[in-house]
N, C-alpha and C positions, 0 to 999 in steps of 0.2 A: 088700563088697558092701553100701554104703549105701542099693541102695534096699530092701534087707530094713528096714533101720532107717525107712526114709521109709515103707514101707506100715504097719509099725506105727503110727508118726504118722497117717497116712491114717486107718484103722481106728480108730483110739482118737477119733479127734475122728467120724467119722459116726456112732460108736457111743454118745459125749456129746449126739448132735444129735438120737439118736433118741427120741422122746415115746412110750411104754406099751410096746405089745412088736409094733408094726406089725414088717411084713417088708421089709428094704432087696431090692430088685431088681437094682440097678446104681450104683455112685458113680462120677460125671460128675468128671470131671479134666482141667485144663487144663494141659498141658506145653508150655513153648517150648523150640523147635530148642536153645535156648543154654543150657539149665539143667543140662547137663553128668550127665544123668538118662537111662539106658540104658532104654529103652521096652520091650526085651523081656522085661529081668531086672524092672523094674517091674510088669509083667502077669504072670510068671510066681511072683514074691514074692507078690503079693496073694493068689491061689490058696491059697499056704501060710498067710500069717497069719490068712485068716477063718475058717478049719477051727476048729472048736468055739466058734464065737461068735455074735451074733445075724446076721452079714452072712453066714456060709455059704451059699453057694448062688448069692451076687450075681457079678454082675462090674465089670471095670474099666473104663468107657469113657473111652478117651484123646483128647480133641480138643488135636491139634498146633498150635499157636501158633508163626508162622513168626518168624523175626529180623526186627526193621527199624529202622533208624538214619537219626538226621538229620546231614550233615557241619556241623561248627561252622565251616568254611573258607569251603565256597559255598552252603550250603544246601538239598547234592538229600538228597530222600528218596529210601532203595535198600532193598533189602534184603541182610541180610545170613547168611550160612551160618558162619562162624567169627567169634571175640571179631576175631582177630586180619586180618581182613578188611578192605581200604581204599575208602573211596569211590571209585565208578567214573567218577565223572566229574573231579576232581582229584588222587587217589592218596592223599588226606591219611587217615591214622588217627586221627583227631582230631574224634569223633564223638560224637554222642549214642545210647544204646541207647534204643528206645521199646519195643520188644515182644521176647520170645524167650526173657526168663529165668524165667518164670512156670510158677507149682507148685502151683496155687490147684483146690481143691475147688470145684469149680461147682453141684454139687448131688446128690442123691440122689433116686433111685427108688423109690420105697416105696407099698404098698398102701395 
């Protein structure tokens, strides 16, 4: 389960960003639909990884980022659910992915 490793990295980054002994209430994370990460596994792993750290008791808040693409053939902007989806207008698979692969810590909620 690579979500456990991702959570360890998220927690390490959050801990590095803390100043003094401030209490973290939440880690706000942007997660793209096409990032290849299972949201439920990430939430479960976070609760395990924060134990005995300064983030213990905090929550992971996930902002879902939808997949969006632009067709290189007909310039249509469209929503994409899977990387192998085709343009709904011309059925081309030649597109530029604009969003959906994000895995970013957006912010920390601290006291």
